[in-house]
PQR file of N, CA, C, O and H, with PARSE charges and radii, in Angstrom:
ATOM      1  N   MET A   1      78.794 100.718  45.966 -0.4000 1.5000
ATOM      2  CA  MET A   1      78.682  99.931  47.047 -0.0000 2.0000
ATOM      3  C   MET A   1      78.932 100.979  48.307  0.5500 1.7000
ATOM      4  O   MET A   1      79.956 101.658  48.247 -0.5500 1.4000
ATOM      5  N   TYR A   2      77.943 101.166  49.584 -0.4000 1.5000
ATOM      6  CA  TYR A   2      78.058 101.639  50.661 -0.0000 2.0000
ATOM      7  C   TYR A   2      78.121 101.202  51.644  0.5500 1.7000
ATOM      8  O   TYR A   2      77.438 100.181  51.733 -0.5500 1.4000
ATOM      9  H   TYR A   2      77.111 100.614  49.633  0.4000 1.0000
ATOM     10  N   CYS A   3      78.864 101.586  52.903 -0.4000 1.5000
ATOM     11  CA  CYS A   3      78.890 100.820  53.909 -0.0000 2.0000
ATOM     12  C   CYS A   3      77.493 101.143  54.565  0.5500 1.7000
ATOM     13  O   CYS A   3      77.053 102.289  54.470 -0.5500 1.4000
ATOM     14  H   CYS A   3      79.419 102.415  52.831  0.4000 1.0000
ATOM     15  N   PRO A   4      76.733 100.096  55.275 -0.5600 1.5000
ATOM     16  CA  PRO A   4      75.224 100.585  56.112  0.2800 2.0000
ATOM     17  C   PRO A   4      75.254 100.963  57.077  0.5500 1.7000
ATOM     18  O   PRO A   4      74.181 101.115  57.661 -0.5500 1.4000
ATOM     19  N   ARG A   5      76.526 101.315  57.754 -0.4000 1.5000
ATOM     20  CA  ARG A   5      77.111 101.814  59.094 -0.0000 2.0000
ATOM     21  C   ARG A   5      77.504 103.282  59.173  0.5500 1.7000
ATOM     22  O   ARG A   5      77.205 104.049  60.088 -0.5500 1.4000
ATOM     23  H   ARG A   5      77.398 101.191  57.280  0.4000 1.0000
ATOM     24  N   CYS A   6      78.430 103.650  57.760 -0.4000 1.5000
ATOM     25  CA  CYS A   6      79.199 104.651  57.844 -0.0000 2.0000
ATOM     26  C   CYS A   6      79.032 105.410  56.514  0.5500 1.7000
ATOM     27  O   CYS A   6      79.595 106.460  56.202 -0.5500 1.4000
ATOM     28  H   CYS A   6      78.673 103.027  57.016  0.4000 1.0000
ATOM     29  N   GLY A   7      78.240 104.756  55.855 -0.4000 1.5000
ATOM     30  CA  GLY A   7      78.288 105.205  54.502 -0.0000 2.0000
ATOM     31  C   GLY A   7      79.246 105.543  53.897  0.5500 1.7000
ATOM     32  O   GLY A   7      79.111 106.512  53.150 -0.5500 1.4000
ATOM     33  H   GLY A   7      77.783 103.903  56.108  0.4000 1.0000
ATOM     34  N   SER A   8      80.531 104.895  53.989 -0.4000 1.5000
ATOM     35  CA  SER A   8      81.551 105.261  53.497 -0.0000 2.0000
ATOM     36  C   SER A   8      81.695 104.171  52.021  0.5500 1.7000
ATOM     37  O   SER A   8      81.228 103.033  51.966 -0.5500 1.4000
ATOM     38  H   SER A   8      80.641 104.108  54.596  0.4000 1.0000
ATOM     39  N   SER A   9      82.430 104.845  50.949 -0.4000 1.5000
ATOM     40  CA  SER A   9      82.544 104.155  49.629 -0.0000 2.0000
ATOM     41  C   SER A   9      83.601 103.226  49.682  0.5500 1.7000
ATOM     42  O   SER A   9      83.619 102.227  48.963 -0.5500 1.4000
ATOM     43  H   SER A   9      82.809 105.769  50.994  0.4000 1.0000
ATOM     44  N   ARG A  10      84.649 103.553  50.649 -0.4000 1.5000
ATOM     45  CA  ARG A  10      86.125 102.584  50.753 -0.0000 2.0000
ATOM     46  C   ARG A  10      85.625 100.985  51.296  0.5500 1.7000
ATOM     47  O   ARG A  10      85.464 100.615  52.460 -0.5500 1.4000
ATOM     48  H   ARG A  10      84.635 104.364  51.233  0.4000 1.0000
ATOM     49  N   MET A  11      85.405 100.021  49.733 -0.4000 1.5000
ATOM     50  CA  MET A  11      85.386  99.259  50.278 -0.0000 2.0000
ATOM     51  C   MET A  11      86.226  98.423  49.840  0.5500 1.7000
ATOM     52  O   MET A  11      87.213  98.769  49.190 -0.5500 1.4000
ATOM     53  H   MET A  11      85.536 100.321  48.788  0.4000 1.0000
ATOM     54  N   HIS A  12      85.853  96.784  50.240 -0.4000 1.5000
ATOM     55  CA  HIS A  12      87.076  95.573  50.136 -0.0000 2.0000
ATOM     56  C   HIS A  12      86.392  94.319  50.363  0.5500 1.7000
ATOM     57  O   HIS A  12      85.934  94.003  51.462 -0.5500 1.4000
ATOM     58  H   HIS A  12      85.051  96.503  50.767  0.4000 1.0000
ATOM     59  N   MET A  13      86.298  93.343  48.936 -0.4000 1.5000
ATOM     60  CA  MET A  13      85.975  92.488  49.263 -0.0000 2.0000
ATOM     61  C   MET A  13      86.877  91.483  49.864  0.5500 1.7000
ATOM     62  O   MET A  13      88.047  91.348  49.505 -0.5500 1.4000
ATOM     63  H   MET A  13      86.669  93.600  48.044  0.4000 1.0000
ATOM     64  N   LEU A  14      86.094  90.519  51.131 -0.4000 1.5000
ATOM     65  CA  LEU A  14      86.624  89.466  51.972 -0.0000 2.0000
ATOM     66  C   LEU A  14      86.173  87.858  51.153  0.5500 1.7000
ATOM     67  O   LEU A  14      85.141  87.650  50.516 -0.5500 1.4000
ATOM     68  H   LEU A  14      85.144  90.629  51.423  0.4000 1.0000
ATOM     69  N   SER A  15      86.985  87.154  51.346 -0.4000 1.5000
ATOM     70  CA  SER A  15      86.218  85.949  50.697 -0.0000 2.0000
ATOM     71  C   SER A  15      86.801  84.753  51.899  0.5500 1.7000
ATOM     72  O   SER A  15      87.986  84.527  52.143 -0.5500 1.4000
ATOM     73  H   SER A  15      87.824  87.324  51.863  0.4000 1.0000
ATOM     74  N   GLU A  16      85.787  84.190  52.444 -0.4000 1.5000
ATOM     75  CA  GLU A  16      85.847  83.146  53.912 -0.0000 2.0000
ATOM     76  C   GLU A  16      85.916  81.689  53.309  0.5500 1.7000
ATOM     77  O   GLU A  16      84.950  81.354  52.624 -0.5500 1.4000
ATOM     78  H   GLU A  16      84.824  84.373  52.246  0.4000 1.0000
ATOM     79  N   THR A  17      87.078  80.660  53.502 -0.4000 1.5000
ATOM     80  CA  THR A  17      86.753  79.716  52.439 -0.0000 2.0000
ATOM     81  C   THR A  17      86.755  78.314  54.027  0.5500 1.7000
ATOM     82  O   THR A  17      87.618  78.284  54.904 -0.5500 1.4000
ATOM     83  H   THR A  17      87.863  80.931  54.059  0.4000 1.0000
ATOM     84  N   GLU A  18      85.875  77.620  53.951 -0.4000 1.5000
ATOM     85  CA  GLU A  18      85.449  76.541  55.180 -0.0000 2.0000
ATOM     86  C   GLU A  18      85.187  74.930  54.152  0.5500 1.7000
ATOM     87  O   GLU A  18      84.493  74.615  53.185 -0.5500 1.4000
ATOM     88  H   GLU A  18      85.174  77.644  53.238  0.4000 1.0000
ATOM     89  N   SER A  19      86.191  74.250  55.045 -0.4000 1.5000
ATOM     90  CA  SER A  19      85.725  72.821  54.576 -0.0000 2.0000
ATOM     91  C   SER A  19      85.612  71.704  55.488  0.5500 1.7000
ATOM     92  O   SER A  19      86.462  71.551  56.365 -0.5500 1.4000
ATOM     93  H   SER A  19      86.754  74.506  55.830  0.4000 1.0000
ATOM     94  N   THR A  20      84.681  70.945  55.365 -0.4000 1.5000
ATOM     95  CA  THR A  20      84.591  69.687  56.221 -0.0000 2.0000
ATOM     96  C   THR A  20      84.500  68.105  55.435  0.5500 1.7000
ATOM     97  O   THR A  20      84.423  67.944  54.217 -0.5500 1.4000
ATOM     98  H   THR A  20      83.990  71.069  54.653  0.4000 1.0000
ATOM     99  N   GLY A  21      84.523  67.308  56.193 -0.4000 1.5000
ATOM    100  CA  GLY A  21      84.998  66.012  55.560 -0.0000 2.0000
ATOM    101  C   GLY A  21      86.059  65.961  55.937  0.5500 1.7000
ATOM    102  O   GLY A  21      86.498  66.642  56.863 -0.5500 1.4000
ATOM    103  H   GLY A  21      84.586  67.438  57.182  0.4000 1.0000
ATOM    104  N   LYS A  22      86.993  64.727  54.967 -0.4000 1.5000
ATOM    105  CA  LYS A  22      87.898  64.012  54.970 -0.0000 2.0000
ATOM    106  C   LYS A  22      88.382  63.620  53.746  0.5500 1.7000
ATOM    107  O   LYS A  22      87.655  63.289  52.810 -0.5500 1.4000
ATOM    108  H   LYS A  22      86.637  64.173  54.214  0.4000 1.0000
ATOM    109  N   ASP A  23      89.455  63.641  53.720 -0.4000 1.5000
ATOM    110  CA  ASP A  23      90.044  63.567  51.789 -0.0000 2.0000
ATOM    111  C   ASP A  23      90.193  62.426  51.709  0.5500 1.7000
ATOM    112  O   ASP A  23      89.869  62.137  50.557 -0.5500 1.4000
ATOM    113  H   ASP A  23      90.045  63.909  54.481  0.4000 1.0000
ATOM    114  N   TYR A  24      90.712  60.911  52.611 -0.4000 1.5000
ATOM    115  CA  TYR A  24      90.719  59.560  52.886 -0.0000 2.0000
ATOM    116  C   TYR A  24      90.314  58.953  54.116  0.5500 1.7000
ATOM    117  O   TYR A  24      90.515  59.243  55.295 -0.5500 1.4000
ATOM    118  H   TYR A  24      90.975  61.145  53.546  0.4000 1.0000
ATOM    119  N   SER A  25      89.660  57.993  53.511 -0.4000 1.5000
ATOM    120  CA  SER A  25      89.356  56.872  54.492 -0.0000 2.0000
ATOM    121  C   SER A  25      89.938  55.107  54.857  0.5500 1.7000
ATOM    122  O   SER A  25      89.565  54.034  54.383 -0.5500 1.4000
ATOM    123  H   SER A  25      89.497  57.758  52.554  0.4000 1.0000
ATOM    124  N   ALA A  26      90.934  55.424  55.847 -0.4000 1.5000
ATOM    125  CA  ALA A  26      91.743  54.498  56.146 -0.0000 2.0000
ATOM    126  C   ALA A  26      90.916  53.261  55.976  0.5500 1.7000
ATOM    127  O   ALA A  26      91.249  52.581  55.005 -0.5500 1.4000
ATOM    128  H   ALA A  26      91.237  56.296  56.233  0.4000 1.0000
ATOM    129  N   PRO A  27      89.722  52.722  56.829 -0.5600 1.5000
ATOM    130  CA  PRO A  27      89.207  51.542  57.019  0.2800 2.0000
ATOM    131  C   PRO A  27      88.855  51.131  55.114  0.5500 1.7000
ATOM    132  O   PRO A  27      88.699  49.958  54.775 -0.5500 1.4000
ATOM    133  N   LYS A  28      88.784  52.245  54.124 -0.4000 1.5000
ATOM    134  CA  LYS A  28      88.040  51.606  53.448 -0.0000 2.0000
ATOM    135  C   LYS A  28      89.270  51.322  52.259  0.5500 1.7000
ATOM    136  O   LYS A  28      89.025  50.759  51.193 -0.5500 1.4000
ATOM    137  H   LYS A  28      88.910  53.198  54.399  0.4000 1.0000
ATOM    138  N   GLY A  29      90.504  51.776  52.616 -0.4000 1.5000
ATOM    139  CA  GLY A  29      91.577  51.546  51.777 -0.0000 2.0000
ATOM    140  C   GLY A  29      91.920  50.515  52.130  0.5500 1.7000
ATOM    141  O   GLY A  29      92.220  49.704  51.254 -0.5500 1.4000
ATOM    142  H   GLY A  29      90.704  52.234  53.483  0.4000 1.0000
ATOM    143  N   VAL A  30      92.031  50.062  53.748 -0.4000 1.5000
ATOM    144  CA  VAL A  30      92.315  48.690  53.742 -0.0000 2.0000
ATOM    145  C   VAL A  30      91.324  47.744  53.307  0.5500 1.7000
ATOM    146  O   VAL A  30      91.713  46.722  52.741 -0.5500 1.4000
ATOM    147  H   VAL A  30      91.787  50.721  54.459  0.4000 1.0000
ATOM    148  N   CYS A  31      90.400  47.894  53.446 -0.4000 1.5000
ATOM    149  CA  CYS A  31      89.426  46.649  52.873 -0.0000 2.0000
ATOM    150  C   CYS A  31      89.655  46.692  51.497  0.5500 1.7000
ATOM    151  O   CYS A  31      89.893  45.605  50.969 -0.5500 1.4000
ATOM    152  H   CYS A  31      90.085  48.724  53.905  0.4000 1.0000
ATOM    153  N   GLY A  32      89.640  47.654  50.813 -0.4000 1.5000
ATOM    154  CA  GLY A  32      90.270  48.053  49.128 -0.0000 2.0000
ATOM    155  C   GLY A  32      91.428  46.892  48.625  0.5500 1.7000
ATOM    156  O   GLY A  32      91.419  46.140  47.651 -0.5500 1.4000
ATOM    157  H   GLY A  32      89.447  48.536  51.241  0.4000 1.0000
ATOM    158  N   ALA A  33      92.532  47.101  49.836 -0.4000 1.5000
ATOM    159  CA  ALA A  33      93.384  46.325  49.723 -0.0000 2.0000
ATOM    160  C   ALA A  33      93.456  44.980  49.888  0.5500 1.7000
ATOM    161  O   ALA A  33      94.207  44.308  49.181 -0.5500 1.4000
ATOM    162  H   ALA A  33      92.539  47.712  50.627  0.4000 1.0000
ATOM    163  N   ILE A  34      92.845  44.552  50.642 -0.4000 1.5000
ATOM    164  CA  ILE A  34      92.322  42.835  50.970 -0.0000 2.0000
ATOM    165  C   ILE A  34      91.623  42.344  49.996  0.5500 1.7000
ATOM    166  O   ILE A  34      91.771  41.145  49.756 -0.5500 1.4000
ATOM    167  H   ILE A  34      92.236  45.098  51.217  0.4000 1.0000
ATOM    168  N   LEU A  35      90.737  43.089  49.232 -0.4000 1.5000
ATOM    169  CA  LEU A  35      90.564  42.668  48.152 -0.0000 2.0000
ATOM    170  C   LEU A  35      90.981  42.325  46.756  0.5500 1.7000
ATOM    171  O   LEU A  35      90.883  41.357  46.001 -0.5500 1.4000
ATOM    172  H   LEU A  35      90.616  44.062  49.427  0.4000 1.0000
ATOM    173  N   PHE A  36      91.545  43.670  46.734 -0.4000 1.5000
ATOM    174  CA  PHE A  36      92.415  44.250  44.691 -0.0000 2.0000
ATOM    175  C   PHE A  36      93.330  44.198  45.296  0.5500 1.7000
ATOM    176  O   PHE A  36      93.983  44.877  44.504 -0.5500 1.4000
ATOM    177  H   PHE A  36      91.624  44.456  47.347  0.4000 1.0000
ATOM    178  N   GLY A  37      94.144  43.943  46.192 -0.4000 1.5000
ATOM    179  CA  GLY A  37      95.833  44.227  46.544 -0.0000 2.0000
ATOM    180  C   GLY A  37      96.447  45.720  46.461  0.5500 1.7000
ATOM    181  O   GLY A  37      95.774  46.549  47.072 -0.5500 1.4000
ATOM    182  H   GLY A  37      93.613  43.391  46.835  0.4000 1.0000
ATOM    183  N   PRO A  38      97.283  46.076  45.994 -0.5600 1.5000
ATOM    184  CA  PRO A  38      97.598  47.650  46.167  0.2800 2.0000
ATOM    185  C   PRO A  38      97.096  48.479  45.560  0.5500 1.7000
ATOM    186  O   PRO A  38      97.263  49.681  45.769 -0.5500 1.4000
ATOM    187  N   LEU A  39      96.492  48.067  44.824 -0.4000 1.5000
ATOM    188  CA  LEU A  39      95.287  49.263  43.935 -0.0000 2.0000
ATOM    189  C   LEU A  39      94.401  49.369  44.716  0.5500 1.7000
ATOM    190  O   LEU A  39      93.965  50.511  44.861 -0.5500 1.4000
ATOM    191  H   LEU A  39      96.356  47.091  44.654  0.4000 1.0000
ATOM    192  N   GLY A  40      93.925  48.525  45.335 -0.4000 1.5000
ATOM    193  CA  GLY A  40      92.712  48.505  46.486 -0.0000 2.0000
ATOM    194  C   GLY A  40      93.156  49.602  47.477  0.5500 1.7000
ATOM    195  O   GLY A  40      92.541  49.708  48.538 -0.5500 1.4000
ATOM    196  H   GLY A  40      94.280  47.598  45.217  0.4000 1.0000
ATOM    197  N   LEU A  41      94.057  50.321  47.231 -0.4000 1.5000
ATOM    198  CA  LEU A  41      94.154  51.360  48.756 -0.0000 2.0000
ATOM    199  C   LEU A  41      93.622  53.145  48.154  0.5500 1.7000
ATOM    200  O   LEU A  41      93.484  54.221  48.735 -0.5500 1.4000
ATOM    201  H   LEU A  41      94.557  50.235  46.369  0.4000 1.0000
ATOM    202  N   LEU A  42      93.445  52.659  46.658 -0.4000 1.5000
ATOM    203  CA  LEU A  42      92.969  53.906  46.133 -0.0000 2.0000
ATOM    204  C   LEU A  42      91.172  53.770  46.705  0.5500 1.7000
ATOM    205  O   LEU A  42      90.629  54.846  46.959 -0.5500 1.4000
ATOM    206  H   LEU A  42      93.557  51.784  46.186  0.4000 1.0000
ATOM    207  N   CYS A  43      90.502  52.743  46.847 -0.4000 1.5000
ATOM    208  CA  CYS A  43      89.484  52.789  47.007 -0.0000 2.0000
ATOM    209  C   CYS A  43      89.056  53.591  48.859  0.5500 1.7000
ATOM    210  O   CYS A  43      87.937  53.951  49.224 -0.5500 1.4000
ATOM    211  H   CYS A  43      90.943  51.870  46.641  0.4000 1.0000
ATOM    212  N   GLY A  44      90.011  53.639  49.464 -0.4000 1.5000
ATOM    213  CA  GLY A  44      89.829  54.855  50.476 -0.0000 2.0000
ATOM    214  C   GLY A  44      89.337  56.289  49.942  0.5500 1.7000
ATOM    215  O   GLY A  44      88.712  57.132  50.585 -0.5500 1.4000
ATOM    216  H   GLY A  44      90.920  53.346  49.168  0.4000 1.0000
ATOM    217  N   LEU A  45      89.653  56.340  48.971 -0.4000 1.5000
ATOM    218  CA  LEU A  45      89.216  57.820  48.163 -0.0000 2.0000
ATOM    219  C   LEU A  45      87.835  57.989  47.470  0.5500 1.7000
ATOM    220  O   LEU A  45      87.188  58.945  47.043 -0.5500 1.4000
ATOM    221  H   LEU A  45      90.161  55.655  48.449  0.4000 1.0000
ATOM    222  N   CYS A  46      87.722  57.076  47.523 -0.4000 1.5000
ATOM    223  CA  CYS A  46      86.000  56.506  47.239 -0.0000 2.0000
ATOM    224  C   CYS A  46      84.799  56.935  48.318  0.5500 1.7000
ATOM    225  O   CYS A  46      84.585  56.416  49.413 -0.5500 1.4000
ATOM    226  H   CYS A  46      88.248  56.300  47.870  0.4000 1.0000
ATOM    227  N   GLY A  47      84.003  58.149  47.620 -0.4000 1.5000
ATOM    228  CA  GLY A  47      82.919  58.030  48.857 -0.0000 2.0000
ATOM    229  C   GLY A  47      82.947  59.226  49.840  0.5500 1.7000
ATOM    230  O   GLY A  47      81.903  59.572  50.392 -0.5500 1.4000
ATOM    231  H   GLY A  47      84.176  58.570  46.730  0.4000 1.0000
ATOM    232  N   GLU A  48      83.903  59.749  50.029 -0.4000 1.5000
ATOM    233  CA  GLU A  48      84.407  60.610  50.915 -0.0000 2.0000
ATOM    234  C   GLU A  48      83.954  62.032  50.054  0.5500 1.7000
ATOM    235  O   GLU A  48      84.192  62.439  48.917 -0.5500 1.4000
ATOM    236  H   GLU A  48      84.751  59.468  49.580  0.4000 1.0000
ATOM    237  N   GLU A  49      83.221  62.528  51.149 -0.4000 1.5000
ATOM    238  CA  GLU A  49      82.601  63.781  51.306 -0.0000 2.0000
ATOM    239  C   GLU A  49      82.951  65.094  51.453  0.5500 1.7000
ATOM    240  O   GLU A  49      82.210  65.853  52.078 -0.5500 1.4000
ATOM    241  H   GLU A  49      83.028  62.197  52.073  0.4000 1.0000
ATOM    242  N   ARG A  50      84.216  65.555  50.853 -0.4000 1.5000
ATOM    243  CA  ARG A  50      84.850  66.246  51.009 -0.0000 2.0000
ATOM    244  C   ARG A  50      84.072  67.741  50.607  0.5500 1.7000
ATOM    245  O   ARG A  50      83.907  67.925  49.401 -0.5500 1.4000
ATOM    246  H   ARG A  50      84.818  64.938  50.346  0.4000 1.0000
ATOM    247  N   GLN A  51      83.663  68.648  51.403 -0.4000 1.5000
ATOM    248  CA  GLN A  51      82.981  70.241  50.865 -0.0000 2.0000
ATOM    249  C   GLN A  51      83.555  70.928  51.080  0.5500 1.7000
ATOM    250  O   GLN A  51      84.149  70.883  52.157 -0.5500 1.4000
ATOM    251  H   GLN A  51      83.798  68.498  52.383  0.4000 1.0000
ATOM    252  N   ILE A  52      83.746  72.025  50.174 -0.4000 1.5000
ATOM    253  CA  ILE A  52      84.121  73.173  50.202 -0.0000 2.0000
ATOM    254  C   ILE A  52      83.449  74.494  50.372  0.5500 1.7000
ATOM    255  O   ILE A  52      82.927  74.696  49.276 -0.5500 1.4000
ATOM    256  H   ILE A  52      83.263  72.062  49.299  0.4000 1.0000
ATOM    257  N   LYS A  53      83.213  75.379  51.059 -0.4000 1.5000
ATOM    258  CA  LYS A  53      82.021  76.199  51.254 -0.0000 2.0000
ATOM    259  C   LYS A  53      82.969  77.674  51.158  0.5500 1.7000
ATOM    260  O   LYS A  53      83.827  77.856  52.022 -0.5500 1.4000
ATOM    261  H   LYS A  53      83.637  75.215  51.949  0.4000 1.0000
ATOM    262  N   THR A  54      82.769  78.650  50.116 -0.4000 1.5000
ATOM    263  CA  THR A  54      83.258  79.899  50.332 -0.0000 2.0000
ATOM    264  C   THR A  54      82.315  80.857  50.076  0.5500 1.7000
ATOM    265  O   THR A  54      81.441  80.756  49.215 -0.5500 1.4000
ATOM    266  H   THR A  54      82.072  78.502  49.415  0.4000 1.0000
ATOM    267  N   LYS A  55      82.524  82.033  51.007 -0.4000 1.5000
ATOM    268  CA  LYS A  55      81.424  82.889  51.191 -0.0000 2.0000
ATOM    269  C   LYS A  55      82.518  84.130  51.014  0.5500 1.7000
ATOM    270  O   LYS A  55      83.708  84.255  51.301 -0.5500 1.4000
ATOM    271  H   LYS A  55      83.234  82.115  51.706  0.4000 1.0000
ATOM    272  N   HIS A  56      81.566  84.940  50.430 -0.4000 1.5000
ATOM    273  CA  HIS A  56      82.078  86.580  49.977 -0.0000 2.0000
ATOM    274  C   HIS A  56      81.231  87.466  50.850  0.5500 1.7000
ATOM    275  O   HIS A  56      80.008  87.430  50.982 -0.5500 1.4000
ATOM    276  H   HIS A  56      80.599  84.839  50.197  0.4000 1.0000
ATOM    277  N   TYR A  57      82.278  88.429  51.537 -0.4000 1.5000
ATOM    278  CA  TYR A  57      81.764  89.787  51.795 -0.0000 2.0000
ATOM    279  C   TYR A  57      82.081  91.332  51.718  0.5500 1.7000
ATOM    280  O   TYR A  57      82.912  91.540  50.833 -0.5500 1.4000
ATOM    281  H   TYR A  57      83.271  88.458  51.430  0.4000 1.0000
ATOM    282  N   TRP A  58      81.795  92.146  52.180 -0.4000 1.5000
ATOM    283  CA  TRP A  58      82.490  93.715  51.734 -0.0000 2.0000
ATOM    284  C   TRP A  58      82.918  93.932  53.178  0.5500 1.7000
ATOM    285  O   TRP A  58      82.137  93.742  54.110 -0.5500 1.4000
ATOM    286  H   TRP A  58      81.121  91.977  52.899  0.4000 1.0000
ATOM    287  N   VAL A  59      83.997  94.277  53.320 -0.4000 1.5000
ATOM    288  CA  VAL A  59      84.459  95.385  54.507 -0.0000 2.0000
ATOM    289  C   VAL A  59      84.750  96.535  54.338  0.5500 1.7000
ATOM    290  O   VAL A  59      85.461  96.994  53.443 -0.5500 1.4000
ATOM    291  H   VAL A  59      84.632  94.431  52.562  0.4000 1.0000
ATOM    292  N   CYS A  60      84.257  97.050  55.126 -0.4000 1.5000
ATOM    293  CA  CYS A  60      84.548  98.924  54.910 -0.0000 2.0000
ATOM    294  C   CYS A  60      85.694  98.865  55.443  0.5500 1.7000
ATOM    295  O   CYS A  60      86.092  97.926  56.131 -0.5500 1.4000
ATOM    296  H   CYS A  60      83.680  96.677  55.852  0.4000 1.0000
ATOM    297  N   GLU A  61      86.512 100.185  55.077 -0.4000 1.5000
ATOM    298  CA  GLU A  61      87.966 100.142  55.772 -0.0000 2.0000
ATOM    299  C   GLU A  61      87.828 101.443  56.180  0.5500 1.7000
ATOM    300  O   GLU A  61      88.895 101.944  56.535 -0.5500 1.4000
ATOM    301  H   GLU A  61      86.189 100.948  54.517  0.4000 1.0000
ATOM    302  N   ASP A  62      86.704 102.277  56.259 -0.4000 1.5000
ATOM    303  CA  ASP A  62      86.600 103.319  57.712 -0.0000 2.0000
ATOM    304  C   ASP A  62      86.479 102.421  58.680  0.5500 1.7000
ATOM    305  O   ASP A  62      87.467 101.884  59.182 -0.5500 1.4000
ATOM    306  H   ASP A  62      85.838 101.871  55.971  0.4000 1.0000
ATOM    307  N   CYS A  63      85.025 102.113  59.113 -0.4000 1.5000
ATOM    308  CA  CYS A  63      84.766 101.369  60.360 -0.0000 2.0000
ATOM    309  C   CYS A  63      84.299 100.044  60.581  0.5500 1.7000
ATOM    310  O   CYS A  63      83.471  99.717  61.431 -0.5500 1.4000
ATOM    311  H   CYS A  63      84.223 102.549  58.705  0.4000 1.0000
ATOM    312  N   GLY A  64      85.126  98.975  59.417 -0.4000 1.5000
ATOM    313  CA  GLY A  64      85.604  97.729  59.848 -0.0000 2.0000
ATOM    314  C   GLY A  64      84.013  96.894  59.601  0.5500 1.7000
ATOM    315  O   GLY A  64      84.040  95.664  59.617 -0.5500 1.4000
ATOM    316  H   GLY A  64      85.798  99.241  58.727  0.4000 1.0000
ATOM    317  N   MET A  65      82.993  97.432  59.432 -0.4000 1.5000
ATOM    318  CA  MET A  65      81.851  96.882  59.670 -0.0000 2.0000
ATOM    319  C   MET A  65      81.783  95.500  58.234  0.5500 1.7000
ATOM    320  O   MET A  65      81.979  95.774  57.050 -0.5500 1.4000
ATOM    321  H   MET A  65      82.971  98.431  59.419  0.4000 1.0000
ATOM    322  N   LYS A  66      81.536  94.405  58.643 -0.4000 1.5000
ATOM    323  CA  LYS A  66      81.567  93.078  57.390 -0.0000 2.0000
ATOM    324  C   LYS A  66      80.106  92.687  57.180  0.5500 1.7000
ATOM    325  O   LYS A  66      79.324  92.360  58.073 -0.5500 1.4000
ATOM    326  H   LYS A  66      81.377  94.183  59.605  0.4000 1.0000
ATOM    327  N   PHE A  67      79.845  92.768  55.853 -0.4000 1.5000
ATOM    328  CA  PHE A  67      78.397  92.629  55.473 -0.0000 2.0000
ATOM    329  C   PHE A  67      78.534  91.796  53.807  0.5500 1.7000
ATOM    330  O   PHE A  67      79.373  91.869  52.909 -0.5500 1.4000
ATOM    331  H   PHE A  67      80.480  93.034  55.127  0.4000 1.0000
ATOM    332  N   ARG A  68      77.292  91.042  53.974 -0.4000 1.5000
ATOM    333  CA  ARG A  68      76.741  90.453  52.593 -0.0000 2.0000
ATOM    334  C   ARG A  68      76.236  91.379  51.822  0.5500 1.7000
ATOM    335  O   ARG A  68      75.635  92.285  52.399 -0.5500 1.4000
ATOM    336  H   ARG A  68      76.610  90.982  54.703  0.4000 1.0000
ATOM    337  N   ALA A  69      76.321  91.416  50.465 -0.4000 1.5000
ATOM    338  CA  ALA A  69      75.520  92.251  49.553 -0.0000 2.0000
ATOM    339  C   ALA A  69      74.519  91.883  49.253  0.5500 1.7000
ATOM    340  O   ALA A  69      73.818  92.550  48.493 -0.5500 1.4000
ATOM    341  H   ALA A  69      76.809  90.680  49.997  0.4000 1.0000
TER
END
């Protein structure tokens, strides 16, 4: 692997992680507690759409350019 800017072969891989969404929904937990008692609080975990995306990049150690392979 060579840098497209300077042609160096001194590279390392960099991973960036991004997360969106929520872990727990309080309104769903309260409704679950009303309907099912204390175990209904677990309903707050149902249906939440937490997404985690990881992108991998190469970074040149000489010029600092970051690019995807």
